[in-house]
C-alpha positions in Angstrom: -17.4 61.6 -4.6 -13.8 62.4 -4.9 -13.3 64.5 -8.1 -9.9 64.9 -10.2 -9.4 68.0 -11.9 -6.7 68.8 -14.4 -4.6 72.2 -13.7 -2.5 73.6 -16.5 -1.5 71.9 -19.7 1.4 70.1 -21.1 4.5 69.1 -19.2 3.3 71.6 -16.4 -0.2 69.9 -15.8 -1.0 68.8 -12.5 -4.0 66.7 -11.0 -5.9 67.9 -8.2 -8.1 65.7 -6.2 -11.1 67.2 -4.2 -12.9 65.4 -1.7 -15.1 65.8 1.4 -14.4 64.6 4.8 -17.0 62.6 6.7 -17.9 65.8 8.5 -18.4 67.5 5.0 -15.1 69.8 5.1 -13.7 70.2 1.6 -10.2 68.9 1.2 -7.7 68.7 -1.6 -4.3 67.1 -2.9 -2.2 67.7 -6.0 -0.3 65.0 -8.1 1.8 65.1 -11.1 0.3 62.0 -12.6 -3.4 61.5 -13.4 -3.0 57.8 -12.4 -1.8 58.7 -9.0 -4.8 61.1 -8.6 -7.2 58.6 -9.6 -5.9 56.0 -7.3 -5.8 58.4 -4.4 -9.4 59.3 -5.1 -10.6 55.6 -5.3 -8.7 54.9 -2.0 -10.7 58.0 -0.3 -14.2 56.6 -1.5 -13.1 53.0 -0.6 -11.9 54.0 2.9 -15.2 55.9 3.5 -17.2 52.6 2.5 -15.0 50.5 4.7 -15.3 52.7 7.6 -11.5 53.2 7.8 -11.4 56.8 6.3 -9.4 59.4 8.4 -8.7 63.0 7.5 -5.3 63.1 6.2 -4.7 66.6 7.2 -5.4 65.7 10.9 -2.5 63.1 10.8 0.0 65.9 10.2 0.5 66.7 14.0 3.9 65.8 15.1 3.9 62.9 17.4 5.5 64.9 20.2 2.8 67.3 20.1 0.1 64.7 20.2 1.7 63.2 23.2 1.5 66.4 24.8 -2.1 66.6 24.2 -2.7 62.8 25.2 -0.9 63.3 28.5 -3.1 66.4 29.2 -6.3 64.5 29.0 -7.9 63.0 32.1 -6.6 59.3 32.5 -8.1 56.9 35.1 -4.8 55.7 36.4 -3.0 55.7 39.5 -0.3 58.5 40.2 2.3 55.7 40.2 1.2 54.2 37.0 1.2 57.7 35.6 4.7 58.4 36.5 5.8 54.9 35.0 4.0 55.6 31.8 5.6 59.1 31.5 9.0 57.5 32.2 8.7 55.1 29.4 7.4 57.9 27.0 10.4 60.0 27.7 13.1 57.4 27.8 11.8 54.7 25.1 9.2 56.4 23.0 10.0 60.2 22.2 13.5 59.9 21.5 12.7 57.9 18.5 9.1 59.2 17.3 8.9 62.8 18.7 9.6 64.4 15.2 7.6 62.0 13.1 4.0 63.2 12.0 1.3 60.7 13.0 0.4 59.8 9.4 4.1 58.9 8.8 4.4 56.1 11.6 3.9 52.8 9.9 3.8 49.4 11.2 7.2 48.9 9.7 8.5 51.9 11.6 7.2 50.5 14.7 8.7 47.3 14.1 12.1 48.9 13.4 11.7 50.7 16.8 11.2 47.5 18.5 14.4 45.9 16.9 16.2 49.2 18.0 15.0 48.6 21.6 16.3 45.2 21.6 19.7 46.2 20.9 19.8 49.3 23.1 21.9 49.0 26.5 20.2 49.8 29.6 21.3 52.9 31.5 23.2 50.7 33.9 25.2 49.1 31.2 24.1 45.6 32.4 23.1 44.4 28.9 20.1 45.2 26.6 16.7 46.3 27.6 14.6 43.2 29.0 11.9 41.8 26.8 9.3 43.1 29.8 10.4 46.7 29.4 9.9 46.5 25.5 6.5 45.1 26.0 5.5 47.7 28.2 7.0 50.6 26.0 5.1 49.1 23.0 1.9 48.7 25.1 2.0 52.6 26.0 2.9 53.4 22.4 -0.3 51.5 21.1 -2.3 53.2 23.7 -1.2 56.8 22.4 -1.7 55.7 18.7 -5.0 54.2 19.5 -6.3 57.6 21.2 -5.3 59.2 17.6 -7.5 56.5 15.8 -10.3 57.6 18.2 -9.8 61.1 17.4 -9.9 60.4 13.7 -6.2 61.3 13.1 -5.4 57.9 12.1 -7.3 55.4 10.0 -5.7 52.2 11.8 -3.1 51.7 14.8 0.3 51.1 13.3 1.5 49.5 16.4 -0.9 46.4 16.1 0.3 43.2 14.8 4.1 44.0 15.7 6.4 41.2 16.5 7.7 41.5 20.1 10.6 39.7 21.7 9.6 36.7 23.7 9.1 37.8 27.3 10.7 34.8 29.4 10.0 34.8 33.1 13.1 34.8 35.2 13.2 32.1 37.9 12.1 33.7 41.1 14.9 34.4 43.6 13.9 32.4 46.9 15.6 33.1 50.1 16.1 30.0 52.0 15.4 29.7 55.9 19.2 30.1 56.5 19.5 33.3 54.4 16.3 34.6 56.0 18.0 34.3 59.5 21.3 35.9 58.4 19.4 38.8 56.6 17.5 39.6 59.6 20.7 39.6 61.9 22.3 41.9 59.4 19.1 44.3 59.6 18.9 47.5 62.1 17.1 46.1 65.2 14.3 48.6 64.8 13.3 46.9 61.4 14.5 43.5 61.7 11.1 42.0 62.4 10.0 43.2 58.7 12.1 40.2 57.3 10.2 37.3 59.1 7.1 39.2 58.8 7.1 39.5 55.0 8.4 35.9 55.0 5.2 34.8 56.6 2.7 36.8 54.8 3.9 37.5 51.6 3.2 41.4 51.1 4.9 43.5 48.7 7.4 46.3 50.1 4.7 48.9 49.4 2.0 47.0 51.1 4.3 46.5 54.1 5.2 50.4 54.0 1.5 51.3 53.9 0.3 48.8 56.6 -1.3 50.1 59.7 -1.6 48.6 63.0 -5.5 48.2 62.8 -4.9 45.7 59.9 -2.7 43.5 62.0 -4.8 40.8 64.0 -2.3 39.0 66.1 -5.0 36.9 67.9 -6.2 35.3 64.5 -2.7 35.7 62.7 -3.9 37.7 60.0 -3.0 40.8 58.1 -5.6 42.9 56.1 -4.1 44.7 53.0 -6.3 47.6 52.1 -3.6 50.4 51.7 -0.3 50.7 50.0 2.4 53.3 50.0 3.8 54.4 46.6 6.3 57.1 45.6 5.8 59.5 42.9 8.3 62.1 41.8 9.6 62.1 45.5 6.2 62.4 47.1 4.7 59.7 49.4 1.2 58.6 48.5 -1.2 56.4 50.1 -4.1 54.7 48.2 -5.8 51.2 47.6 -4.0 48.2 46.1 -3.5 48.4 42.1 -6.2 45.7 41.7 -9.3 44.2 43.5 -7.2 41.0 44.1 -4.8 43.3 45.9 -7.2 43.8 48.5 -7.2 40.8 50.7 -6.8 39.2 54.0 -3.5 37.0 54.5 -4.0 34.6 57.6 -0.5 33.3 57.7 1.0 35.4 60.4 2.9 33.0 62.8 2.4 33.2 66.5 6.3 33.9 67.2 6.2 37.0 64.7 2.9 38.2 66.0 4.3 38.1 69.5 7.3 40.2 68.4 4.9 42.7 66.8 2.6 42.9 69.7 5.6 44.0 71.9 6.0 47.2 69.6 2.3 47.8 68.7 1.2 51.1 68.4 -2.1 53.1 67.9 -4.5 51.8 65.3 -3.8 54.3 62.8 -0.1 54.3 63.0 2.2 52.8 60.5 3.7 49.4 61.4 7.1 50.0 59.8 8.5 53.5 59.7 11.8 55.1 58.9 14.3 56.0 61.6 12.5 59.4 62.4 9.5 57.8 62.7 8.0 58.7 59.3 6.8 56.8 56.3 9.1 53.9 55.0 10.0 55.0 51.6 10.7 51.7 49.6 13.4 53.4 47.4 15.4 54.7 50.2 14.9 51.2 52.2 16.3 49.5 49.3 19.5 51.7 49.2 20.1 52.5 52.8 18.8 49.5 54.6 18.4 46.5 52.4 21.5 46.8 50.4 24.0 47.1 53.2 22.2 44.3 55.0 22.5 42.1 52.0 26.1 42.8 51.8 26.7 42.1 55.4 24.8 38.8 55.3 27.0 37.7 52.6 24.2 36.2 50.4 24.8 34.1 47.2 24.2 35.6 43.8 22.1 36.8 42.3 21.7 39.1 45.1 18.0 39.4 46.3 15.7 42.4 46.4 13.0 42.6 48.9 10.7 40.8 46.6 12.5 37.9 47.2 10.9 37.8 50.8 7.5 37.6 48.9 8.8 34.6 47.0 10.1 32.9 50.0 6.6 33.4 51.7 4.9 31.6 48.8 7.5 28.9 48.7 6.7 28.3 52.3 3.2 28.2 51.6 3.7 25.6 48.9 5.8 23.5 51.4 3.0 23.7 53.8 0.7 22.1 51.4 -1.6 25.1 50.4 -3.5 24.5 47.4 -2.9 27.0 44.4 -6.2 28.9 44.7 -5.3 29.9 48.1 -1.8 30.7 47.2 -3.2 33.1 44.4 -5.7 34.7 46.9 -3.4 35.3 49.7 -0.6 36.5 47.4 -3.0 39.0 45.7 -2.8 37.6 42.2 -5.9 37.7 39.8 -5.4 34.4 38.4 -4.0 30.9 39.6 -2.0 31.0 36.4 0.4 33.4 37.7 1.0 31.0 40.7 1.7 28.1 38.0 3.7 30.4 36.0 6.1 31.7 38.7 6.0 28.7 41.2 4.9 25.7 39.2 8.3 24.0 39.5 7.8 24.1 43.3 4.3 22.7 43.2 4.0 19.0 44.3 4.1 16.5 41.3 3.5 13.5 43.2 0.5 12.0 41.9 0.6 8.6 43.4 -2.7 8.9 45.2 -4.3 10.2 42.1 -2.8 7.3 40.1 -4.1 4.9 42.7 -7.6 6.4 42.3 -7.6 6.0 38.4 -6.4 2.4 38.9 -9.4 1.7 41.3 -11.8 3.4 38.8 -10.4 1.0 36.1 -10.5 -2.0 38.1 -14.3 -1.4 39.2 -15.2 -0.9 35.4 -13.5 -4.3 34.7 -15.0 -6.1 37.6 -18.6 -4.7 36.4 -17.8 -6.1 32.9 -16.9 -9.5 33.9 -20.0 -9.6 36.2 -22.1 -8.7 33.2 -20.3 -11.3 31.0 -21.0 -14.2 33.4 -24.8 -13.3 33.7 -24.9 -13.3 29.9 -23.1 -16.5 29.4 -25.4 -18.1 32.2 -28.4 -17.2 30.3 -27.1 -18.8 27.2 -26.6 -22.1 28.8 -30.0 -22.0 30.4 -31.6 -21.1 27.0 
């Protein structure tokens, strides 16, 4: 039990609260007024009963120091994910919270930080931070603070129940067949086939960069995705796709593109797409040195597309070909069909004439059956 002791007399009197942590360590805190000491002592015991007690002294560590400790712990994350998280920590989180003590970070303070991010311009001066960026920064902050709760440095996570900006999906930028041809013509000859290839099979640029010849089956028209290329702090790394859904077989390689690939086929373990010197195709360098100049030469309409627009074009082509949403999600490497409806729902066929005809047929059959039963009942009535 917390124990309140009076120290001194008269106006100089203080009130010291002595209590023990859950591990039995003695702690104390001094107040000027007895009522404040009593309240603190009661709150300590109440928190113990509720299971929300945390040692106040353990929350005195600076947030910046806690982050350093947290980053030193083993994390089951991909190197690229780790690099991304560290970027958010350095750019969005530490500038605000570094000098705070953990115990001083309140839900109101986290909410204020979110509001500040909403008014912070991006480094490229093209307006405020995107809602998706703020969501990700908050997610990482919440993860760091949750680790402090687990370590018994905080009683609760102050990043919970914070209001975040609405995360609106931008309409995907699709490349039309005409734009695809213009872009392919503007590409260096050695890499031009990449454009119709991704427009066929919908790979992400990192998946295309990590693709090896053994995973291209021209006879079956399929591509197996089991390895991706990522860049982390300037280094090229190969590894499995980020999710289980990312490991997939995409059977949409057209005959004409398969034939073009066969003309340049290399050894099974060689990369399909490479840099000019034959090394790995670095996505960042490709975007700056190859993609951007080609987009400029092709004179494409605004908004100017990124390489991801090729993937959107592939899914759009699959939809136009009548592929069902389940297969769309599977071939695109999405974990849920919901993603297909969210990103491409406006392209899906909304013609339900055949379904309406089927519903009408069901209703007509029921009406016919009901009338038949009525005629039978009426006949029995007349006989009786």
